[in-house]
C-alpha positions in Angstrom: -34.5 17.4 9.2 -33.3 14.2 6.8 -31.7 16.5 4.0 -30.1 18.7 6.4 -28.1 15.4 7.7 -27.5 14.4 4.7 -25.8 17.4 3.4 -23.8 17.0 7.1 -22.6 13.6 6.0 -21.9 13.7 2.6 -17.9 15.0 3.7 -17.2 12.1 5.6 -18.7 10.1 2.5 -16.7 12.3 0.0 -13.6 12.1 2.3 -13.9 7.5 2.5 -15.4 7.9 -1.2 -11.4 10.1 -2.1 -9.3 7.3 -0.3 -10.5 4.2 -1.4 -11.4 4.2 -4.8 -7.5 6.2 -5.4 -5.6 4.3 -3.2 -7.3 0.4 -4.1 -5.8 0.7 -7.0 -2.5 1.3 -5.9 -2.4 -1.3 -3.2 -4.7 -3.9 -5.1 -4.7 -6.2 -2.2 -5.8 -9.5 -4.1 -3.0 -8.8 -7.0 -0.2 -8.7 -3.6 -1.1 -12.0 -2.2 0.8 -14.4 -4.1 3.8 -11.7 -3.5 3.0 -12.4 0.4 2.0 -16.0 0.1 6.0 -15.9 -1.7 7.6 -14.3 2.0 5.1 -17.3 3.8 5.0 -20.3 2.4 7.3 -22.1 5.1 5.1 -20.8 8.3 2.1 -22.2 9.8 -1.3 -20.7 9.8 -0.8 -19.5 12.9 2.4 -17.1 12.3 1.2 -16.1 8.7 -1.9 -15.5 10.0 -0.4 -13.1 12.5 1.8 -11.7 10.2 -0.7 -10.8 7.8 -2.7 -9.0 10.8 0.5 -6.3 11.8 1.2 -6.0 7.6 -2.6 -4.8 8.2 -2.2 -2.6 11.3 1.3 -1.1 9.7 -0.8 -0.4 7.0 -3.1 1.9 8.5 -0.6 3.3 10.7 1.3 4.7 7.5 -1.3 5.6 5.8 -3.0 8.0 8.3 0.6 9.4 9.4 1.0 10.1 5.5 -2.3 11.8 5.7 -2.1 13.9 8.9 1.9 14.5 9.3 3.1 14.3 5.3 2.1 17.4 4.1 3.8 18.8 7.4 7.4 16.8 6.6 7.3 17.9 2.9 7.0 21.6 3.7 9.2 21.1 7.2 12.0 19.7 5.0 11.5 21.3 1.6 10.5 18.4 -0.6 8.3 17.8 -3.3 5.7 14.8 -4.3 7.7 14.7 -7.3 10.7 13.7 -5.1 9.1 11.1 -3.2 7.4 9.7 -6.7 11.5 9.2 -7.9 12.8 7.7 -4.8 10.2 5.8 -4.1 9.3 4.5 -7.5 12.5 3.2 -8.0 12.6 1.3 -4.7 9.4 -0.4 -5.9 10.2 -1.2 -9.2 13.8 -3.1 -7.4 11.4 -5.0 -5.5 9.5 -5.7 -8.4 12.4 -6.8 -10.2 13.9 -8.9 -7.5 10.7 -10.6 -7.5 10.3 -11.1 -11.1 13.8 -12.7 -11.3 14.0 -14.9 -8.2 14.6 -18.4 -9.2 13.4 -21.3 -7.1 16.0 -21.9 -4.6 16.3 -18.3 -3.9 12.0 -18.4 -3.2 12.7 -21.3 -0.3 15.8 -19.1 0.9 14.1 -16.0 1.0 10.6 -17.6 2.5 12.3 -17.9 6.5 11.8 -20.6 8.4 13.9 -19.5 11.6 11.6 -18.4 14.3 8.7 -16.5 14.3 10.3 -12.8 16.3 12.8 -13.2 12.6 9.6 -13.6 10.8 7.0 -11.4 12.3 10.5 -8.9 12.2 9.9 -8.6 8.5 6.4 -7.1 8.8 7.5 -3.7 8.3 10.3 -3.9 6.2 9.9 -5.2 3.4 6.3 -6.8 3.5 4.4 -3.4 4.6 7.1 -1.2 2.8 7.4 -0.7 0.3 5.8 -3.9 -1.2 2.3 -3.6 0.1 2.3 0.2 1.0 5.0 1.9 -1.8 5.5 5.2 -2.9 2.5 6.0 -4.6 -0.2 5.3 -1.8 2.2 7.1 0.3 1.9 10.2 -2.3 -1.4 9.8 -2.8 -2.1 10.1 1.2 -0.2 13.5 1.5 -2.0 14.8 -1.7 -5.0 13.7 -0.1 -3.7 15.2 3.3 -3.3 18.3 1.3 -6.1 19.1 -0.6 -8.5 18.5 2.6 -6.0 21.3 4.7 -7.3 23.6 1.8 -10.5 23.0 1.6 -12.8 25.8 2.3 -15.6 25.7 5.2 -15.5 24.0 8.5 -16.3 20.1 7.1 -12.2 19.5 7.7 -13.3 17.1 10.6 -16.0 14.6 8.9 -13.6 14.9 5.4 -10.8 13.4 7.4 -12.4 10.9 10.2 -13.6 9.6 6.4 -10.4 9.2 4.9 -9.1 7.5 8.2 -12.4 5.5 7.8 -11.7 4.7 4.1 -8.3 3.9 4.7 -9.3 1.0 7.7 -11.4 -0.3 5.2 -8.0 -0.9 2.7 -6.5 -2.4 5.4 -8.8 -4.6 6.5 -9.1 -6.4 2.8 -5.5 -6.2 3.1 -5.7 -8.8 6.1 -8.4 -10.2 4.3 -6.8 -11.1 1.3 -3.0 -12.1 3.0 -4.8 -14.2 5.5 -7.0 -16.1 3.4 -5.4 -15.9 0.1 -3.6 -19.5 0.4 -7.1 -21.2 0.4 -7.2 -19.4 -3.1 -4.2 -19.7 -4.8 -3.7 -23.9 -2.9 -6.4 -24.6 -6.3 -4.2 -23.4 -8.5 -1.0 -25.9 -8.2 2.4 -24.8 -7.8 2.5 -23.7 -11.5 -0.2 -21.5 -11.3 0.8 -19.3 -8.2 4.1 -19.2 -9.7 2.8 -18.0 -12.8 0.7 -15.7 -10.5 4.0 -14.5 -8.6 5.8 -13.3 -11.9 2.6 -11.4 -13.0 2.0 -9.9 -9.9 5.6 -8.5 -9.9 6.2 -7.9 -13.3 3.3 -5.2 -12.2 5.1 -4.5 -9.7 7.7 -3.6 -11.6 5.5 -1.5 -14.0 3.9 0.4 -11.4 7.0 1.3 -9.7 8.6 2.5 -12.7 5.3 4.7 -13.8 5.8 6.1 -10.2 8.9 6.9 -11.4 8.5 8.7 -14.5 5.6 10.8 -13.3 7.7 12.4 -10.6 10.4 13.1 -12.9 8.1 14.1 -15.2 7.2 16.6 -13.0 10.8 18.0 -11.7 10.9 18.5 -15.8 8.0 20.1 -16.4 8.5 23.9 -16.5 6.4 25.5 -13.8 4.0 28.9 -15.2 
């Protein structure tokens, strides 16, 4: 009986591990925390915490929609994953380039100090998309969704639930890193935070270029 339960639960575990292990290196919540703090450095803790929570919720909705609806949307519009990677990679690279070349005055200007509503209005763009959930994450979720639909057997429900549980785990990590990151980065001082921010922006730029190159290579590669 125990062995049967283990076999029945394996698709759930498989879906969970597939999503968490493939998505975590791309999303990289600890590495993106300095960029989030750069946008919220002039905010009080309550508004910054609310913004981190909204970004985490938006990230879950966006990745879950990519997982469930993404494969169907690609077929409907006649798009390919390669095209999504090229377009999205360029957007992500542009965001990384802006952050990498951001001056001190520009950095202060980007952290809005107007009203809480205006600040929270940027929770989806650019903080969720493309800075937290970029084209690489979306492409991965579409790919996972396509593979789940094509998987043989009757384990689609457990696979899907495991994948959603993996997404929830990643989004909880996003919230924790964004909400608690200031306490950790405060020990680095302004110079250390600036260095870490530039390094994160450069990594973001490289990720965007890599994603765009992978999509471009896939488009040019001959098909059998």
